C-alpha positions as MATLAB code, in Angstrom:
seq = 'MPWTLPALILIFGVVLFPAGYMIYNSTRKISLAGVDHGSVGFQNYATVLSRPELPGILLNTLVWVVSVVVITVVISLALAQFLDKNFPGRRWVRMAIIVPWAASVVMTTTVFVYGLDPFYGIINKFLVDIHLLAEPFGFTKEPVPAFISSIGIAVFVSLPFTTYTILAGLAGIPGDMLEAAKVDGASAFRSYFSVTLPNLRNAIALATLINIINVFNSLPILKLMTGSIPGYKADTTTTYVFKLLQNEQRIDLSSALSVINFLIVLVVVGLYLWIVKPMKEVS';
ca = [
       0.000    0.000    0.000;
       2.756    2.570    0.778;
       4.233    1.996   -2.696;
       0.942    2.369   -4.544;
      -0.403    5.262   -2.445;
       1.327    8.045   -4.449;
      -0.129    6.644   -7.688;
      -3.590    6.357   -6.117;
      -3.402    9.961   -4.863;
      -2.373   11.112   -8.336;
      -5.236    9.187   -9.971;
      -7.714   10.655   -7.499;
      -6.441   14.205   -7.914;
      -6.030   14.209  -11.702;
      -8.799   11.834  -12.831;
     -11.442   10.937  -10.259;
     -11.958   14.282   -8.514;
     -12.195   16.343  -11.746;
     -14.543   13.744  -13.245;
     -16.756   13.806  -10.175;
     -16.778   17.609  -10.111;
     -17.676   17.638  -13.815;
     -20.633   15.335  -13.188;
     -21.703   17.581  -10.302;
     -21.515   20.708  -12.493;
     -23.565   18.994  -15.182;
     -26.555   18.918  -12.811;
     -26.303   22.570  -11.728;
     -27.496   25.855  -13.186;
     -24.355   27.981  -13.437;
     -24.521   31.578  -14.652;
     -22.148   33.174  -17.153;
     -20.341   34.707  -14.179;
     -19.856   31.253  -12.628;
     -22.467   31.594   -9.891;
     -24.149   28.304   -8.913;
     -27.939   28.789   -8.799;
     -28.736   25.276   -7.613;
     -29.609   21.885   -9.008;
     -31.559   21.451  -12.246;
     -31.400   17.667  -12.407;
     -30.935   16.437  -15.981;
     -32.107   19.669  -17.606;
     -28.629   20.476  -18.938;
     -28.468   17.090  -20.677;
     -31.876   17.681  -22.258;
     -30.766   21.133  -23.427;
     -27.582   19.808  -25.024;
     -29.335   16.881  -26.717;
     -32.044   19.158  -28.125;
     -29.623   21.542  -29.818;
     -30.198   21.549  -33.619;
     -26.495   21.413  -34.489;
     -25.836   18.257  -32.426;
     -26.791   15.615  -35.084;
     -24.313   17.102  -37.567;
     -21.628   17.261  -34.889;
     -22.216   13.600  -33.966;
     -21.898   12.639  -37.656;
     -18.660   14.622  -37.886;
     -17.373   12.814  -34.806;
     -18.136    9.414  -36.334;
     -16.432   10.321  -39.617;
     -13.480   11.819  -37.742;
     -12.813    8.791  -35.542;
     -13.442    6.085  -38.145;
     -11.445    7.816  -40.892;
      -8.408    8.599  -38.760;
      -8.261    5.206  -37.040;
      -8.826    3.087  -40.168;
      -6.384    5.033  -42.352;
      -3.788    5.060  -39.581;
      -3.958    1.301  -39.014;
      -3.817    0.471  -42.737;
      -0.798    2.710  -43.387;
       0.897    1.524  -40.186;
       0.562   -2.100  -41.258;
       2.453   -1.295  -44.450;
       5.065    0.820  -42.636;
       5.648   -1.807  -39.963;
       6.064   -4.527  -42.594;
       8.608   -2.348  -44.385;
      10.521   -1.421  -41.218;
      10.665   -5.106  -40.208;
      12.892   -5.852  -43.196;
      16.669   -5.540  -43.182;
      17.896   -2.691  -45.388;
      20.673   -0.079  -45.197;
      19.774    2.822  -42.944;
      16.852    1.033  -41.275;
      17.768    2.456  -37.858;
      17.613    6.029  -39.177;
      14.303    5.428  -40.902;
      12.862    3.990  -37.685;
      14.072    7.047  -35.782;
      12.522    9.360  -38.387;
       9.141    7.675  -37.895;
       9.220    8.732  -34.229;
       9.528   12.478  -35.000;
       5.782   13.241  -35.371;
       5.201   11.390  -32.085;
       7.978   13.213  -30.230;
       6.893   16.656  -31.434;
       4.043   18.572  -29.815;
       0.709   18.069  -31.573;
       0.079   21.822  -31.336;
       3.451   22.571  -32.922;
       2.951   20.033  -35.720;
      -0.546   21.317  -36.467;
       0.661   24.928  -36.451;
       3.267   24.039  -39.080;
       0.501   22.618  -41.278;
      -1.760   25.637  -40.637;
       0.916   28.006  -41.910;
       1.977   25.630  -44.675;
      -1.590   25.398  -46.024;
      -2.191   29.143  -45.948;
      -3.266   30.315  -49.452;
      -1.115   33.469  -49.348;
       2.257   32.375  -47.969;
       1.931   28.624  -47.294;
       4.801   26.518  -48.605;
       2.548   23.464  -49.040;
       0.106   25.473  -51.113;
       3.009   26.838  -53.184;
       4.370   23.333  -53.740;
       0.984   21.992  -54.893;
       0.720   24.860  -57.377;
       4.296   24.331  -58.621;
       3.653   20.635  -59.394;
       0.333   21.591  -61.043;
      -1.928   19.748  -58.636;
      -3.597   23.118  -57.996;
      -4.202   25.833  -60.551;
      -3.976   28.481  -57.828;
      -3.502   28.563  -54.032;
      -6.460   27.101  -52.158;
      -7.773   28.065  -48.717;
      -7.656   24.671  -46.998;
      -8.351   26.195  -43.582;
     -11.004   28.686  -44.715;
     -13.931   26.334  -45.432;
     -15.385   23.572  -43.189;
     -15.032   20.552  -45.508;
     -11.420   21.052  -46.718;
     -10.349   22.088  -43.212;
     -11.949   18.968  -41.741;
     -10.365   16.685  -44.359;
      -6.983   18.354  -43.827;
      -7.386   17.796  -40.076;
      -7.950   14.089  -40.718;
      -4.685   13.975  -42.667;
      -2.782   15.683  -39.849;
      -4.337   13.368  -37.238;
      -3.236   10.342  -39.278;
       0.268   11.808  -39.554;
       0.678   12.243  -35.781;
      -0.948    8.854  -35.026;
       1.317    6.800  -37.298;
       4.392    6.502  -35.020;
       2.626    4.895  -32.034;
       0.539    2.596  -34.233;
       3.488    1.584  -36.413;
       5.709    0.753  -33.458;
       2.951   -1.203  -31.741;
       2.460   -3.328  -34.853;
       6.232   -3.581  -35.304;
       6.466   -5.019  -31.787;
       3.779   -7.508  -32.763;
       5.778   -8.525  -35.839;
       8.858   -9.092  -33.684;
       6.858  -11.536  -31.572;
       5.876  -13.807  -34.458;
       8.046  -16.978  -34.416;
      10.266  -17.220  -37.478;
       9.672  -20.963  -37.800;
       5.948  -20.325  -38.279;
       6.603  -18.162  -41.330;
       9.243  -20.608  -42.542;
       6.758  -23.483  -42.262;
       4.237  -21.564  -44.349;
       6.912  -20.950  -46.985;
       7.878  -24.626  -47.026;
       4.204  -25.548  -47.469;
       4.194  -23.497  -50.647;
       2.257  -20.474  -49.394;
       2.842  -17.309  -51.376;
       3.963  -14.103  -49.665;
       0.391  -12.802  -49.973;
      -1.090  -15.966  -48.443;
       1.518  -16.052  -45.659;
       0.758  -12.481  -44.693;
      -3.014  -12.886  -44.490;
      -3.023  -16.432  -43.073;
      -0.074  -16.284  -40.675;
       1.224  -12.750  -40.060;
      -2.049  -10.841  -39.800;
      -3.775  -13.282  -37.389;
      -0.726  -13.127  -35.108;
      -0.925   -9.332  -35.110;
      -4.440   -9.480  -33.671;
      -3.499   -8.266  -30.186;
      -1.138   -5.560  -31.449;
      -3.711   -4.191  -33.899;
      -6.454   -4.376  -31.278;
      -4.358   -2.447  -28.753;
      -3.319    0.205  -31.286;
      -6.886    0.595  -32.525;
      -8.310    0.911  -29.015;
      -5.793    3.569  -27.943;
      -6.313    5.457  -31.199;
     -10.101    5.427  -30.810;
      -9.821    7.017  -27.368;
      -7.135    9.527  -28.371;
      -8.771   10.590  -31.635;
     -12.225   10.911  -30.079;
     -10.854   13.209  -27.374;
      -8.509   15.097  -29.698;
      -8.878   18.892  -29.468;
      -5.671   20.670  -30.647;
      -5.750   19.660  -34.321;
      -9.364   20.613  -34.993;
      -9.126   23.673  -32.757;
      -6.190   25.068  -34.726;
      -7.411   23.984  -38.157;
     -11.114   24.822  -37.901;
     -11.334   27.136  -34.889;
     -11.630   30.296  -36.979;
     -14.457   28.899  -39.126;
     -17.884   30.158  -37.952;
     -20.630   27.697  -37.107;
     -20.350   24.026  -36.223;
     -19.927   22.300  -39.621;
     -16.366   21.202  -38.850;
     -16.835   20.386  -35.158;
     -16.762   17.132  -33.221;
     -18.306   16.674  -29.791;
     -14.928   17.469  -28.187;
     -14.482   20.810  -29.966;
     -18.159   21.536  -29.301;
     -17.489   21.192  -25.551;
     -14.706   23.753  -25.929;
     -16.973   26.166  -27.820;
     -19.719   25.856  -25.215;
     -17.169   26.719  -22.558;
     -15.202   29.419  -24.378;
     -17.737   31.114  -26.640;
     -20.953   30.719  -24.646;
     -19.345   30.427  -21.194;
     -21.757   27.654  -20.245;
     -19.909   25.565  -17.699;
     -23.049   23.554  -16.960;
     -23.774   22.643  -20.596;
     -20.144   21.881  -21.401;
     -19.975   19.633  -18.321;
     -23.113   17.790  -19.406;
     -21.694   17.243  -22.900;
     -18.390   16.091  -21.382;
     -20.269   13.440  -19.403;
     -22.084   12.388  -22.582;
     -18.716   12.175  -24.361;
     -17.352    9.992  -21.579;
     -20.347    7.646  -21.813;
     -19.984    7.447  -25.608;
     -16.327    6.443  -25.230;
     -17.241    3.765  -22.676;
     -19.926    2.337  -24.963;
     -17.642    2.367  -28.022;
     -14.761    0.751  -26.138;
     -17.107   -1.826  -24.604;
     -18.577   -2.731  -28.001;
     -15.120   -2.909  -29.543;
     -13.820   -5.265  -26.844;
     -16.972   -7.404  -27.098;
     -16.844   -7.693  -30.884;
     -13.083   -7.934  -31.478;
     -12.169   -9.906  -28.316;
      -8.500   -8.842  -28.505;
      -7.350  -11.266  -25.801;
      -8.766  -14.294  -27.608;
      -6.068  -16.744  -28.564;
      -5.275  -17.149  -32.259;
      -6.234  -20.626  -33.387;
];
């Protein structure tokens, strides 16, 4: 107990107490000045769920999470397979993959924000120079292109963790298993999908689960990329919480939506674990 007490105190102070206080605030009527006017039960939840912009925001959230997680896992599978091979300079390439993970998400996103600027952005200039664009385009000025660009950035910063998780899974596959498949006449394609991929089940499941939670709760990328766009057409439920708190100064409503977000994550994670069963042994 003495050894675990500091960790338990930290968990209580950083996780449990703020979560409990958030749930408490979600049942109160709090003025713009922060004055608590008493309990309103579940009225804040009803108010949030009745907002006309919420269905579109929920759809954006679904597209955001599914797109980023699926694209990240697919690309990471290819990258991990490549990095598992022996080739000159492999150590340096592996180190380069870590860079987006080591850098601050805010810093990385800011680089893309400036790079995509239609007036002085180097990325915009490059796309014009190679004739992919006829003229500079305002990627961060309209909801749809800003949202799609945000998905690309989220994939970019999610690749290192996912790739290294899958790479660790590849390292754990016995070499004699792959050799036996080769001796049996299996092609490289058949060996990958019949031997390698099933043995990566736990690694892929872990990477996917962590990515679902991280991407769902991600604020910096969308805040920087779409924060200046009026309305809610490029928002997810997480950025909507921020707007309720910052723009409307509604602590009670933002707390209620935060609780709803937390419940959504629990349901999604529970369904994922029930359907995928990541700890099930590969037969």
